[in-house]
N, CA, C and O atoms as a DFTB+ gen file, in Angstrom:
424 C
 N C O
     1  1       0.751      -1.332      -0.147
     2  2       0.074       0.013      -0.046
     3  2       0.925       1.237       0.029
     4  3       0.781       2.110      -0.827
     5  1       1.881       1.381       1.076
     6  2       2.530       2.427       0.956
     7  2       3.909       2.419      -0.033
     8  3       4.843       3.193       0.177
     9  1       3.904       1.499      -1.068
    10  2       4.846       1.458      -1.925
    11  2       5.141       2.384      -2.723
    12  3       6.238       2.432      -3.280
    13  1       4.043       3.407      -2.928
    14  2       4.356       4.379      -3.840
    15  2       5.061       5.499      -3.318
    16  3       5.231       6.476      -4.047
    17  1       5.563       5.483      -1.963
    18  2       6.215       6.512      -1.293
    19  2       7.762       6.224      -1.533
    20  3       8.553       7.137      -1.296
    21  1       8.208       5.052      -1.973
    22  2       9.439       4.712      -2.685
    23  2      10.092       5.025      -3.853
    24  3      11.300       5.065      -4.083
    25  1       8.797       5.323      -4.825
    26  2       9.172       5.744      -6.212
    27  2       9.846       7.205      -6.253
    28  3      10.804       7.419      -6.996
    29  1       9.358       8.098      -5.507
    30  2       9.891       9.574      -5.338
    31  2      11.259       9.497      -4.761
    32  3      12.232      10.117      -5.192
    33  1      11.250       8.631      -3.683
    34  2      12.726       8.375      -3.174
    35  2      13.519       7.805      -3.915
    36  3      14.659       8.251      -4.049
    37  1      13.105       6.709      -4.556
    38  2      14.261       6.247      -5.678
    39  2      14.736       7.205      -6.743
    40  3      15.864       7.136      -7.230
    41  1      13.729       8.205      -7.124
    42  2      14.055       8.924      -8.164
    43  2      15.150      10.116      -7.384
    44  3      16.131      10.491      -8.027
    45  1      14.970      10.513      -6.363
    46  2      15.874      11.343      -5.711
    47  2      17.141      10.904      -5.440
    48  3      18.146      11.607      -5.546
    49  1      17.117       9.565      -5.035
    50  2      18.409       8.725      -4.755
    51  2      19.198       8.478      -6.045
    52  3      20.419       8.340      -5.968
    53  1      18.502       8.407      -7.352
    54  2      19.254       8.183      -8.792
    55  2      19.564       9.596      -8.963
    56  3      20.730       9.695      -9.347
    57  1      19.074      10.579      -8.853
    58  2      19.604      11.885      -9.221
    59  2      20.665      12.212      -8.412
    60  3      21.630      12.783      -8.921
    61  1      20.654      11.931      -7.158
    62  2      21.923      12.674      -6.151
    63  2      22.958      11.509      -6.566
    64  3      24.067      12.027      -6.701
    65  1      22.990      10.341      -6.778
    66  2      23.933       9.372      -7.283
    67  2      24.498       9.792      -8.750
    68  3      25.681       9.613      -9.038
    69  1      23.608      10.336      -9.612
    70  2      24.047      10.905     -11.190
    71  2      25.093      12.157     -10.694
    72  3      26.264      12.290     -11.050
    73  1      24.349      13.010      -9.795
    74  2      25.379      14.456      -9.637
    75  2      26.482      13.812      -8.924
    76  3      27.559      14.306      -9.259
    77  1      26.581      12.930      -8.103
    78  2      27.970      12.537      -7.405
    79  2      28.848      11.887      -8.382
    80  3      30.063      12.089      -8.386
    81  1      28.273      11.132      -9.189
    82  2      29.328      10.542     -10.379
    83  2      29.770      11.731     -11.344
    84  3      30.945      11.706     -11.711
    85  1      29.004      12.714     -11.770
    86  2      29.397      13.849     -12.509
    87  2      30.603      14.455     -11.711
    88  3      31.742      14.454     -12.179
    89  1      30.261      15.024     -10.356
    90  2      31.374      15.361      -9.599
    91  2      32.589      14.710      -9.570
    92  3      33.637      15.315      -9.799
    93  1      32.545      13.440      -9.289
    94  2      33.432      12.379      -9.126
    95  2      34.335      12.340     -10.471
    96  3      35.540      12.190     -10.266
    97  1      34.005      12.431     -11.537
    98  2      34.487      12.622     -13.153
    99  2      35.096      13.678     -13.234
   100  3      36.125      13.685     -13.909
   101  1      34.671      14.849     -12.599
   102  2      35.099      16.159     -12.818
   103  2      36.377      16.204     -11.984
   104  3      37.403      16.750     -12.390
   105  1      36.276      15.670     -10.932
   106  2      37.389      15.592      -9.879
   107  2      38.631      14.966     -10.343
   108  3      39.744      15.484     -10.251
   109  1      38.347      13.731     -10.887
   110  2      39.371      12.706     -11.433
   111  2      40.012      13.340     -12.589
   112  3      41.215      13.151     -12.772
   113  1      39.283      14.121     -13.439
   114  2      39.856      14.880     -14.661
   115  2      40.567      15.981     -14.367
   116  3      41.383      16.410     -15.183
   117  1      40.381      16.535     -13.281
   118  2      41.250      17.877     -12.700
   119  2      42.295      17.274     -11.956
   120  3      43.160      18.098     -11.659
   121  1      42.490      16.269     -11.603
   122  2      43.573      15.557     -10.638
   123  2      43.691      16.375      -9.318
   124  3      44.756      16.822      -8.890
   125  1      42.482      16.520      -8.725
   126  2      42.463      17.239      -7.348
   127  2      42.338      16.482      -6.231
   128  3      41.899      16.933      -5.173
   129  1      42.794      15.046      -6.435
   130  2      42.712      14.307      -5.397
   131  2      43.723      14.925      -4.019
   132  3      44.601      15.780      -4.136
   133  1      43.369      14.322      -2.906
   134  2      44.028      15.028      -1.793
   135  2      45.624      14.597      -1.810
   136  3      46.557      15.336      -1.496
   137  1      45.719      13.128      -2.281
   138  2      47.255      12.690      -2.279
   139  2      48.099      13.325      -3.271
   140  3      49.302      13.473      -3.058
   141  1      47.413      13.799      -4.591
   142  2      47.939      14.627      -5.497
   143  2      48.344      15.939      -5.163
   144  3      49.367      16.437      -5.633
   145  1      47.505      16.593      -4.283
   146  2      47.843      17.981      -3.926
   147  2      48.759      17.888      -2.658
   148  3      49.449      18.875      -2.404
   149  1      48.815      17.007      -2.000
   150  2      49.802      16.731      -0.960
   151  2      51.036      16.666      -1.378
   152  3      51.912      17.298      -0.787
   153  1      51.295      15.938      -2.400
   154  2      52.634      15.656      -3.032
   155  2      52.978      16.967      -3.722
   156  3      54.125      17.403      -3.625
   157  1      52.071      17.606      -4.399
   158  2      52.618      18.750      -5.012
   159  2      52.987      19.852      -3.963
   160  3      53.940      20.585      -4.226
   161  1      52.290      20.024      -2.775
   162  2      52.683      20.975      -1.678
   163  2      53.973      20.557      -1.204
   164  3      54.837      21.392      -0.937
   165  1      54.180      19.219      -1.071
   166  2      55.642      18.636      -0.179
   167  2      56.514      19.328      -1.287
   168  3      57.360      20.142      -0.917
   169  1      56.357      19.048      -2.667
   170  2      57.477      19.214      -3.708
   171  2      57.819      20.808      -3.617
   172  3      58.979      21.220      -3.585
   173  1      56.687      21.643      -3.579
   174  2      56.744      22.939      -3.535
   175  2      57.527      23.513      -2.239
   176  3      58.140      24.577      -2.328
   177  1      57.493      22.848      -1.154
   178  2      57.926      23.110       0.168
   179  2      59.640      22.945       0.039
   180  3      60.558      23.705       0.350
   181  1      59.610      21.774      -0.484
   182  2      61.053      21.567      -0.911
   183  2      61.825      22.635      -1.599
   184  3      62.826      23.262      -1.254
   185  1      61.132      22.666      -2.598
   186  2      61.777      24.050      -3.657
   187  2      62.212      25.152      -2.884
   188  3      63.318      25.689      -2.938
   189  1      61.084      25.498      -2.032
   190  2      61.322      26.658      -1.269
   191  2      62.013      26.890      -0.299
   192  3      62.226      28.044       0.075
   193  1      62.483      25.866       0.279
   194  2      63.618      25.430       1.476
   195  2      64.870      25.860       0.615
   196  3      65.590      26.803       0.943
   197  1      65.104      24.968      -0.695
   198  2      66.297      25.293      -1.539
   199  2      66.204      26.653      -1.895
   200  3      67.238      27.259      -1.613
   201  1      65.393      27.293      -2.378
   202  2      65.542      28.684      -2.713
   203  2      65.867      29.674      -1.340
   204  3      66.554      30.670      -1.566
   205  1      65.528      29.506      -0.309
   206  2      65.791      30.247       0.967
   207  2      67.240      30.132       1.209
   208  3      67.841      31.101       1.674
   209  1      67.974      28.824       0.883
   210  2      69.210      28.434       1.348
   211  2      70.055      29.222       0.229
   212  3      71.102      29.785       0.547
   213  1      69.609      29.243      -0.983
   214  2      70.386      29.845      -2.060
   215  2      70.299      31.396      -1.816
   216  3      71.347      32.039      -1.891
   217  1      69.143      32.025      -1.534
   218  2      69.139      33.327      -1.358
   219  2      70.017      33.673      -0.041
   220  3      70.801      34.609      -0.200
   221  1      70.007      33.179       0.992
   222  2      70.900      33.172       2.081
   223  2      72.403      33.330       1.723
   224  3      73.078      34.289       2.096
   225  1      72.879      32.274       0.945
   226  2      74.167      32.270       0.552
   227  2      74.599      33.462      -0.601
   228  3      75.744      33.891      -0.749
   229  1      73.485      33.855      -1.319
   230  2      73.883      34.871      -2.072
   231  2      73.881      36.058      -1.298
   232  3      74.874      36.764      -1.474
   233  1      73.027      36.479      -0.477
   234  2      73.038      37.723       0.388
   235  2      74.378      37.684       1.312
   236  3      74.944      38.761       1.496
   237  1      74.880      36.595       1.861
   238  2      76.102      36.641       2.440
   239  2      76.995      37.050       1.547
   240  3      77.749      37.962       1.887
   241  1      77.120      36.445       0.145
   242  2      78.328      36.508      -0.531
   243  2      78.281      38.375      -1.062
   244  3      79.343      38.982      -1.201
   245  1      77.163      38.941      -1.258
   246  2      76.822      40.433      -1.470
   247  2      77.339      41.062      -0.374
   248  3      78.111      42.005      -0.548
   249  1      77.035      40.689       0.769
   250  2      77.664      41.517       2.142
   251  2      79.136      41.458       2.226
   252  3      79.725      42.352       2.833
   253  1      79.841      40.409       1.626
   254  2      81.141      40.361       1.942
   255  2      81.716      41.225       0.778
   256  3      82.705      41.924       0.999
   257  1      81.121      41.200      -0.483
   258  2      81.740      41.893      -1.588
   259  2      81.336      43.391      -1.147
   260  3      82.083      44.289      -1.535
   261  1      80.204      43.732      -0.361
   262  2      79.968      45.136      -0.200
   263  2      81.225      45.621       0.823
   264  3      81.889      46.647       0.671
   265  1      81.373      44.692       1.831
   266  2      82.443      45.038       2.864
   267  2      83.770      45.500       2.073
   268  3      84.458      46.490       2.324
   269  1      83.948      44.618       1.137
   270  2      85.422      44.861       0.291
   271  2      85.321      46.124      -0.410
   272  3      86.215      46.957      -0.260
   273  1      84.349      46.352      -1.146
   274  2      84.189      47.418      -1.701
   275  2      84.184      48.639      -1.112
   276  3      84.842      49.531      -1.649
   277  1      83.584      48.861      -0.128
   278  2      83.143      49.963       0.482
   279  2      84.321      50.166       1.690
   280  3      84.068      51.022       2.539
   281  1      85.531      49.454       1.797
   282  2      86.510      49.660       2.524
   283  2      87.498      50.813       2.176
   284  3      87.422      51.388       1.091
   285  1      88.275      51.087       2.963
   286  2      89.466      52.014       2.671
   287  2      90.506      51.451       1.823
   288  3      91.066      52.115       0.950
   289  1      90.736      50.383       2.042
   290  2      91.797      49.542       1.139
   291  2      91.298      49.410      -0.280
   292  3      92.057      49.480      -1.247
   293  1      89.906      49.205      -0.378
   294  2      89.456      49.134      -1.744
   295  2      89.671      50.465      -2.622
   296  3      90.153      50.579      -3.749
   297  1      89.116      51.513      -1.670
   298  2      89.441      52.761      -2.404
   299  2      90.945      53.054      -2.958
   300  3      91.158      53.485      -4.092
   301  1      91.991      52.753      -1.972
   302  2      93.290      52.786      -2.541
   303  2      93.751      51.989      -3.411
   304  3      94.711      52.367      -4.083
   305  1      93.174      50.659      -3.627
   306  2      93.488      49.851      -4.879
   307  2      92.807      50.545      -6.098
   308  3      93.447      50.900      -7.087
   309  1      91.327      50.732      -5.942
   310  2      90.784      51.276      -6.958
   311  2      91.409      52.549      -7.670
   312  3      91.322      52.703      -8.889
   313  1      92.025      53.422      -6.856
   314  2      92.659      54.784      -7.106
   315  2      93.961      54.460      -7.849
   316  3      94.480      55.380      -8.482
   317  1      94.509      53.331      -7.843
   318  2      95.899      53.036      -8.368
   319  2      96.908      53.148      -7.479
   320  3      98.048      53.066      -7.937
   321  1      96.747      53.338      -6.159
   322  2      97.821      53.567      -5.390
   323  2      98.124      52.136      -4.701
   324  3      97.408      51.152      -4.888
   325  1      99.252      52.146      -3.899
   326  2     100.035      50.978      -3.578
   327  2      98.826      50.240      -2.966
   328  3      97.868      50.719      -2.359
   329  1      99.108      48.943      -3.278
   330  2      98.050      47.808      -2.851
   331  2      98.419      47.465      -1.530
   332  3      99.584      47.466      -1.133
   333  1      97.401      47.163      -0.828
   334  2      97.689      46.789       0.677
   335  2      97.815      45.266       0.540
   336  3      97.150      44.627      -0.275
   337  1      98.675      44.737       1.354
   338  2      98.953      43.365       1.264
   339  2      97.940      42.586       2.099
   340  3      98.041      42.686       3.322
   341  1      97.070      41.898       1.635
   342  2      95.843      40.885       2.404
   343  2      96.438      39.450       2.950
   344  3      96.019      38.875       3.955
   345  1      97.449      39.005       2.133
   346  2      98.149      37.804       2.592
   347  2      97.162      36.550       2.332
   348  3      96.963      35.713       3.212
   349  1      96.598      36.490       1.137
   350  2      95.661      35.600       0.912
   351  2      96.386      34.190       0.223
   352  3      97.342      34.228      -0.551
   353  1      95.783      33.103       0.634
   354  2      96.510      32.013       0.008
   355  2      95.983      32.221      -1.654
   356  3      95.091      32.963      -2.062
   357  1      96.843      31.318      -2.412
   358  2      96.686      31.577      -3.797
   359  2      95.532      30.838      -4.260
   360  3      94.696      31.362      -4.996
   361  1      95.443      29.505      -3.814
   362  2      94.201      28.448      -4.460
   363  2      93.172      28.370      -3.534
   364  3      93.191      27.471      -2.694
   365  1      92.153      29.296      -3.573
   366  2      90.833      29.287      -2.846
   367  2      89.869      29.571      -3.961
   368  3      90.190      30.057      -5.045
   369  1      88.632      29.216      -3.588
   370  2      87.339      29.492      -4.252
   371  2      87.137      31.015      -4.245
   372  3      87.702      31.685      -3.380
   373  1      86.487      31.491      -5.016
   374  2      86.077      32.788      -5.107
   375  2      85.428      33.250      -3.692
   376  3      85.769      34.197      -2.984
   377  1      84.464      32.369      -3.502
   378  2      83.184      32.813      -2.345
   379  2      84.286      32.802      -1.192
   380  3      84.430      33.888      -0.630
   381  1      85.051      31.800      -0.768
   382  2      86.120      31.878       0.451
   383  2      87.005      32.755       0.229
   384  3      87.383      33.075       1.356
   385  1      87.600      33.373      -0.551
   386  2      88.292      34.447      -0.829
   387  2      87.714      35.646      -0.341
   388  3      88.258      36.301       0.547
   389  1      86.506      36.010      -0.937
   390  2      85.870      37.152      -0.663
   391  2      85.277      37.204       0.901
   392  3      85.029      38.295       1.415
   393  1      85.069      35.960       1.616
   394  2      84.738      35.883       2.943
   395  2      85.915      36.379       3.818
   396  3      85.762      37.135       4.777
   397  1      87.187      35.848       3.370
   398  2      88.620      36.205       4.098
   399  2      88.757      37.607       3.944
   400  3      89.024      38.191       4.995
   401  1      88.639      38.380       2.830
   402  2      88.955      39.590       2.607
   403  2      87.867      40.559       3.309
   404  3      88.090      41.698       3.722
   405  1      86.760      39.927       3.348
   406  2      85.607      41.011       4.164
   407  2      86.022      40.733       5.620
   408  3      85.809      41.628       6.438
   409  1      86.582      39.607       6.021
   410  2      86.816      39.690       7.525
   411  2      88.186      40.557       7.752
   412  3      88.267      41.262       8.758
   413  1      89.105      40.509       6.950
   414  2      90.287      41.207       7.220
   415  2      89.886      42.766       7.102
   416  3      90.333      43.564       7.925
   417  1      89.156      43.120       6.207
   418  2      88.823      44.299       5.865
   419  2      88.066      45.143       7.164
   420  3      88.293      46.313       7.475
   421  1      87.106      44.209       7.824
   422  2      86.231      44.753       8.820
   423  2      87.242      44.932      10.141
   424  3      86.803      45.387      11.197
């Protein structure tokens, strides 16, 4: 007798299920699953950390070079006067050499 109530409920359930299937297909097409987003965020986080480290290294190098260029000894060297002796080892990389000169000039 009360079987007629199930017909509209079934129609509503089928409609909701169809909407869910459309949404799921769209989500899969866009690739927005939680695992994919989490892996993308992790990768971007690693890249950000590497960029920050690189930025800090470059900032330190620029500070060393600024110290060298703004020193009185640099003014003497660039003006063509006698060069001050900084007693640097011959074979070092440029970054380490800049650090040593900056420490001595300070």
